[in-house]
N, C-alpha and C positions, 0 to 999 in steps of 0.2 A: 476427436477433441475440435470446437466448433474455434470459428475464425476469430470471434471476441474473448475466446478462452486466453488462443494464443495471441491475443494481442494485449492482453493486461497480463500474461509473461513474460514478454516482451519487452513491455514496461516499465516491470519491476527488476532488472536484470541488478544485480548486485554488483556497487563498485566500490572499490576497496583502494585506496589511496597512502602509500606512506609515504611519507617526509625523511629521511634523513640528511643529518649533518655531521660534519664528519669529525665532532665531539660529541658524539649520539651516546656513546657507552658512558660518559661521565654525566654526571649533573652539575657539574662546575661550571659558572659561567664563562664566556671564552675574554683572554685579556686579549684587549685592541688598545694596549699602550703604542706598538710599533705603528699600527694603523693611524691612531691622534699623531702620531711625531710626522707623519709623510701628510698626511688628509688630505689625498687627490681628488681635483677638479674635476680633470677630464679623461677618459675611461677611454682603450680600445679596443676592438673586441678581433679576436684573430678566426675565423674559418676553425672550428671542432674538428682535432682528431677522431678519430673516425676508430672504434676496437669492434663495430659490429660486421657483416657484410651489409645493412642497408646502406645503398650507394648516396643516396637522398639526404642523408639522416646529419650531415655537420651543418649544409643552409638552409636548409629545415627549422631545424635549432638556431641559427643562427637567428635567422628572422624573426622569433621569439623574442629574445634576450634583451634588445634595444631596451621595449615598451616599460619595462619592471625596472634600466637601469637608470631611464633618464625620469623618472616617475619619482628615483630616491633621492632625484639630487644631482646628477650630475649630469655634464656633458658627453656622449656617445659619440667619435668621432662615424659619419653612415658607414656602416659594412659591406653594405655592394660597393663603396669606392675606395675603399681600406682593399677588397677582394681583388679585384681587377689591378690597383699600381703596385700590389704585388706580384699577380703576376706578369701586368706589363715589364717587373723587373726581373723576373729568371728565377720566379717560385711558385711553380703552377701545382703546387696543392702544400693543402694544410701544414704536412708534414715538414714542410721546404718551410715553409712561414713560421712555423716553429723551435728552427735554427735561429732565425734574424734577432739578433741582440734587444734585449730592452734599450740602452744607450741607444742603437741605430732607430728603433724606433721616435722616442724621443728626439733626436737631429732632424726627424726626415718629416716628423708629427706635429711634434711639442708637446705629447699626450702624457700627465703625467703618472698613470697606470696603465698595465696589457692584460688585458684579462683571455688566461688561456684555458679550454674548456678539452675535455676528453669525454666521447660518449661511448658507455661502459655495457649498456643494455637498447638494444631499438624494436620498436613493434612487435606483431603477435607473435603466440606460438599457442600451436592446437593439441588439445588433443581428442580423441573421441565423442567427447557428449560436453567442453567446455574450451574455450581459449580465454587466453588472458594479452594485454595491450601492453606493457610496460617501456618506460625510460625511465634510464640511469645513468646521471650525469657527476661528473666532478669537476671544481673550478679553481682555477688559483688566479690570486691578484697580488701585479708583483709591480713596485716602484719603478719608473723607466732610468732613472736617472742612477739608481743602485743598485739596482736587481736584486732590492731585499722583498721578499713576501711577506703580502700587509693582510691577508686574509686568502682562508680557502674555505668550501663550502662545497657539498653535494645532498644531492636530492635523488630518489630514488620514488615513481608514483607507476603505478600499477591499476587495471582496470580488467577483472573479469569481468567474465559471464556464465550464466546456465538455464538453463529452466526451472529451478525447483526440486521437489523431486518426485518429479513427472518423466520418465526415461524418454520418452516420443520425446516431449517439447523440447528436452536437453540437446536431444539428437538436434531437433529443427535450429534451434536454437543458434549452435556450434554451423551450421549448414550456410544460416543467414551470416551471422559473424565474417566468414569466411569471405560470402557475397560481398556485403558491405566493404570491406577493409580493400580490396580489388578497387572497388568505385573513390573514397575518400579513404587518406589516411589518417586514422584515428590517432596516431604517434605524435600526430602532428598538434592537437589537441592538449596530449600531457604534455606537451614540453611544455608549454605556457605553464601548465600549471608546477611542471619541477622548475623552472627559470625563478619566478614569483617564491613557491613555496623556499627555494633555497639561498634566495637573497632578502626574503623577510623572514627569514624564524627570528622566532621574542626573544629566541638562546642567545645564536649564535652567527644571525644574518650579518650582512651589510648594511654598516650605517650609515645613515640617512649624511649627502652632498649639502655642501654649502650653496642650494639651489633649490633647494626642497625647505616648507616653511616649519617640519619639525626639526631641523639640522640641532639648532639649542636645547631644545626636550627631548632629544633619543634619551633613551631612559638606560639601553644599553650603551654600556662601556665606557659612559661618564660620572 
């Protein structure tokens, strides 16, 4: 196989993206009554719980969530500052941080809501002739004053690769995927898609906040 043909094969790797929300099995529009009753303006995001073997997953995802939240119209407390503050107060792990009561976060930070995230899947899985990178997360937004759950969401994003119907090309692609993944974390890029897809779902994403110009005209739940 020529180098140019191999390059064309690599350039046409299949990309599959699937975004799932908590009500994916239902076509019914989400009920935002509780969310509107509290309508948070500021959000503190705790480092995610990690159910995978990838030790870097929590902070990799944490670095991708601030931008979509801010662009949705919310003030987001600096995640690095919050993380260090909790560690300085005897809570060195995300699991311990998640045990802090929402009321205490309101008392200390003044945040209207806290976002809890759990990472279900992260990273690449290799087969003989294919590889798949997947990021799956769940999230729950909780009012800090009342501990009421205001919103839940989830997303699963996957990118698969192969070499078409040519066995040699497929083996080459799978090998190259493993080399590339050792240099750059592909899951980090997919985590951005997961964050945006989860928060901006047209059916049941997070409503726009007061800082967004779309706040008054948000068609979801208004």
